[in-house]
C-alpha positions in Angstrom: 61.9 93.4 59.0 62.7 89.9 57.8 66.2 88.4 57.7 66.2 88.5 53.9 65.3 92.2 54.0 68.0 93.0 56.5 70.6 91.1 54.5 69.6 92.9 51.3 69.9 96.3 53.1 73.3 95.3 54.4 74.4 94.4 50.9 73.2 97.8 49.6 74.9 99.7 52.5 78.3 98.2 51.9 78.1 97.8 48.1 80.4 100.7 47.5 83.0 99.4 49.9 82.8 96.0 48.4 83.5 97.4 44.9 86.4 99.5 46.3 88.3 96.6 47.8 87.2 94.0 45.2 85.1 91.9 47.6 82.8 89.3 46.2 80.0 87.2 47.7 81.6 83.9 49.0 80.6 80.7 47.3 79.7 78.3 50.1 78.2 75.2 48.6 79.9 72.9 51.1 79.0 75.0 54.1 75.3 75.2 52.9 75.2 71.4 53.1 76.3 71.4 56.8 74.8 74.5 58.4 71.1 75.1 59.0 71.4 78.7 57.8 74.1 80.1 55.6 74.4 83.8 55.0 77.0 85.1 52.5 77.9 88.7 51.9 80.5 90.5 49.9 81.1 93.1 52.7 79.7 94.0 56.1 80.8 96.0 59.1 81.3 92.8 61.1 79.9 89.3 60.9 79.5 89.4 64.7 77.6 92.7 64.6 75.2 91.3 61.9 74.8 88.1 63.9 74.0 90.0 67.1 71.4 92.1 65.3 69.7 89.1 63.7 69.6 87.3 67.0 68.3 90.2 69.1 65.5 90.9 66.6 64.5 87.2 66.2 65.1 87.4 62.5 67.7 84.5 62.8 66.2 81.5 64.6 68.7 79.4 66.5 66.1 77.4 68.5 63.8 75.1 66.5 60.1 74.5 67.2 61.1 71.3 69.0 63.4 73.3 71.4 66.6 72.0 69.9 69.6 74.2 68.8 70.3 75.2 65.2 73.5 76.3 63.7 74.0 79.2 61.3 77.1 80.4 59.5 77.5 84.1 58.5 80.4 84.7 56.1 81.8 87.9 54.5 84.6 88.5 52.1 85.5 91.8 53.7 84.7 93.8 56.8 84.9 97.5 57.8 84.8 97.0 61.6 86.0 93.6 62.4 87.4 93.2 65.9 88.7 90.6 68.2 89.0 90.1 72.0 89.6 93.3 74.1 88.4 95.4 71.2 91.4 94.9 69.0 90.9 95.5 65.3 91.0 92.4 63.1 92.5 93.2 59.7 91.1 91.3 56.6 91.7 91.0 52.9 89.0 90.1 50.3 88.8 87.4 47.6 89.0 84.6 50.2 92.4 85.7 51.6 90.8 86.0 55.0 88.4 83.5 56.7 85.6 85.7 58.2 82.8 83.5 59.6 80.6 83.8 62.6 78.9 80.7 63.8 75.6 81.3 65.6 73.7 78.8 67.8 71.9 78.5 71.1 73.2 76.9 74.3 71.7 76.2 77.7 71.7 79.3 79.9 72.8 77.2 82.9 76.1 76.4 81.2 76.8 79.7 79.5 76.4 81.6 82.7 78.3 79.1 84.9 81.8 80.5 85.5 82.9 76.9 86.4 82.6 75.8 82.8 81.7 78.7 80.4 85.3 79.4 79.6 85.5 76.1 77.7 83.1 77.1 75.0 85.6 79.5 73.3 88.3 76.8 73.6 86.0 74.3 72.1 85.6 76.6 69.1 89.4 76.8 68.9 89.7 73.0 68.9 87.0 72.9 66.2 89.1 75.3 64.2 92.1 73.0 64.5 89.9 70.1 63.5 88.8 71.8 60.4 92.3 73.1 59.4 93.9 69.7 59.9 91.2 67.9 58.0 91.4 70.2 55.0 95.2 70.1 54.9 95.1 66.4 54.9 92.4 66.3 52.3 94.5 68.6 50.0 97.7 66.6 50.7 99.3 69.8 51.9 102.6 69.6 53.7 104.7 72.0 55.7 106.7 74.3 53.4 109.6 74.8 55.8 110.2 72.3 58.5 107.7 70.8 60.9 104.6 72.8 61.8 102.1 72.1 64.5 98.8 74.0 64.7 98.1 74.9 68.3 96.0 77.1 70.6 97.3 80.1 72.5 95.3 80.6 75.6 92.5 81.6 75.6 91.4 82.3 72.0 94.1 82.3 69.4 95.1 79.9 66.7 98.9 79.6 66.5 101.5 77.9 64.4 105.2 77.8 65.3 104.8 80.8 67.6 102.9 82.9 65.1 99.3 83.9 65.1 97.2 82.4 62.4 93.7 83.3 63.6 91.5 84.2 66.5 88.1 83.6 68.0 85.7 86.1 69.6 82.8 84.5 71.5 79.8 86.7 72.5 76.4 86.0 74.1 73.1 87.5 73.2 69.7 87.3 74.9 67.1 85.8 72.6 63.8 87.5 72.1 60.9 86.2 74.1 57.1 86.3 73.6 54.8 87.7 76.2 54.9 84.5 78.2 58.7 84.5 78.6 59.1 81.8 76.0 62.1 82.0 73.6 60.7 82.8 70.1 61.3 79.6 68.1 61.0 78.8 64.5 57.9 76.9 63.6 59.1 76.2 60.1 62.4 75.3 58.5 65.2 77.8 58.1 66.1 79.8 55.1 69.5 79.4 53.4 70.5 82.6 51.7 71.9 82.2 48.2 74.8 84.4 47.0 72.4 86.6 45.1 70.3 87.3 48.2 67.4 85.1 47.1 66.0 82.6 49.6 66.4 78.9 48.8 63.6 76.5 49.2 62.9 75.8 52.9 63.9 72.5 54.4 62.5 70.6 57.4 64.6 70.4 60.5 63.2 67.9 63.0 66.4 68.0 65.1 69.9 69.2 64.8 72.6 66.7 64.1 75.6 67.4 66.2 77.7 64.4 65.5 77.6 61.2 63.5 74.0 60.0 63.2 73.3 57.3 65.8 76.1 58.3 68.1 75.4 59.3 71.7 76.3 62.9 70.8 74.0 63.0 67.7 71.4 65.5 69.1 70.9 67.9 71.9 68.9 65.7 74.3 68.0 68.7 76.4 65.2 70.9 75.1 66.7 74.4 75.4 63.7 76.5 74.3 62.9 77.7 77.8 66.5 78.3 79.0 68.6 79.3 76.0 71.0 82.0 75.2 72.3 82.9 71.7 76.0 82.4 71.3 78.2 83.7 68.5 81.7 82.4 67.7 83.4 84.9 65.4 86.4 83.1 63.8 89.0 84.9 61.7 91.9 83.0 60.0 94.6 84.3 57.6 94.4 82.1 54.6 96.3 83.8 51.8 97.8 87.1 53.0 101.1 88.3 51.6 103.9 88.8 54.3 103.9 92.5 53.7 100.2 92.7 54.5 100.2 90.8 57.8 98.9 93.0 60.6 101.6 92.3 63.2 105.2 91.0 63.3 104.0 87.7 65.0 101.2 87.1 62.4 101.3 84.4 59.7 99.1 83.0 57.0 98.2 79.5 56.0 99.7 79.7 52.5 103.1 80.7 54.0 103.1 77.5 56.1 101.6 74.7 53.9 101.2 73.7 50.3 99.8 72.8 47.9 96.5 74.5 48.8 93.4 75.1 46.7 92.4 78.6 45.7 91.4 80.8 48.7 87.7 80.9 48.1 87.5 77.1 47.8 89.7 76.7 50.9 87.5 79.0 52.8 84.4 76.9 52.0 86.1 73.7 52.8 87.3 75.0 56.2 83.9 76.5 57.0 82.0 73.3 56.3 84.3 71.2 58.4 84.3 73.7 61.2 80.5 73.6 61.2 80.5 69.9 61.7 83.2 69.9 64.4 81.7 72.8 66.4 78.3 71.1 66.4 79.8 67.9 67.7 82.0 69.5 70.3 79.2 71.7 71.7 76.8 68.7 71.9 79.4 66.7 73.8 79.8 69.5 76.3 76.0 70.0 76.7 75.2 66.3 77.0 78.4 64.9 78.6 78.4 66.6 82.0 81.5 67.2 84.0 83.4 64.3 82.4 83.1 66.0 79.0 84.7 69.2 80.3 87.5 67.1 82.0 88.2 65.4 78.7 88.3 68.7 76.9 90.8 70.0 79.4 93.1 67.0 78.7 92.7 67.5 74.9 93.4 71.2 75.1 96.5 70.7 77.3 98.1 68.6 74.5 97.7 71.4 71.9 98.0 74.5 74.1 101.1 76.4 72.9 101.0 78.7 76.0 101.8 76.0 78.5 105.4 75.8 79.6 106.2 79.3 78.1 107.4 82.3 79.9 104.5 84.8 79.6 103.4 88.3 80.7 99.8 88.6 81.7 98.4 92.1 81.3 95.1 92.6 83.1 92.4 95.0 82.1 93.1 97.1 85.2 96.6 97.7 84.0 98.5 95.3 86.3 100.8 92.6 84.9 102.4 89.4 86.0 105.4 87.6 84.5 106.1 84.0 85.0 105.7 80.5 83.6 102.3 79.3 82.3 101.9 76.1 84.3 98.5 74.5 83.7 94.9 74.8 82.6 92.4 74.6 85.5 89.0 73.0 85.7 87.3 76.3 84.9 89.5 76.9 81.8 91.5 79.5 83.7 95.3 79.6 83.4 97.8 79.2 86.3 101.0 81.3 86.0 103.8 81.0 88.5 105.7 84.3 88.9 109.4 84.7 89.3 109.1 84.6 93.1 107.3 81.2 93.0 103.8 82.6 93.7 101.0 81.0 91.6 98.4 83.3 90.0 95.1 82.2 88.5 94.3 84.1 85.3 90.7 84.2 84.0 90.9 87.2 81.7 93.5 89.6 80.2 96.1 89.5 77.5 98.7 86.8 77.7 101.9 87.5 75.8 104.7 85.0 75.4 108.1 86.5 76.2 111.0 86.0 73.8 
């Protein structure tokens, strides 16, 4: 099966649901200009599920014939099975009210599997989300509607504003298909951008992937990753235009409740998606090419926008245990140090971190 065939099958499978909820195929002209592949669907079970299937089958190519990474964006207007970290359901509303985009690329296996640094990739996607949101707000001349707002990250994967959740990020890793010689299957021709009606656009040549400003030190992935790549997906969900009564939790919020004036939701979605593509590429390239210093710089940058730090938190581990205390610092491996009420410091690498009132 080709990627185009699978996408058409997906459109058919979820056509009834799309009609039921009023979902339409996203218009993504700006995003198509920045991503190597752009897939737009009215409805799907989950953009991450579709991305995982396309990666595992080799239908979506994220390693070029030259061994360099490529970036794809998969966007849906509605989902039936969206989920976040720890299996939590992610609620979404159609007609551009929810930003539902999965970014798909390849990264060196040595970094993705290294516990000393792999926690930073999700955080880099979070910072790229802040980059995109702040850029689009500035471009629109949007101002806070009620007092001062600051977009921030809640460790490890949430986008927050004034103590409320605006969005979240789910990063997943997929093994790429190999040929009989153990080589990652790579695209020998250019990619295919999928138009809203499901037709393939004219192919375009990709000699290398621009990951920053042309001519800068971070412009391309200097390391050929064909032989040592893993597919990586960053599923990003953001509430763009959801009415207060439809917000999924008491601590949720939506962009239109915080800032104005804003463009219509479909336009805003495309603007954010395009900017996020550019920023995510740049940030990933810096981490791949920059060595330990790049991760240290990212740690400093994250500390300045991490809403969790300094807060009284409760950490609930997957084994059912919990720790209460103050979130003190981000560590070199992207873990969080929490000092409990008795003064003992705990290093948190996974689990749910809730901020206490």
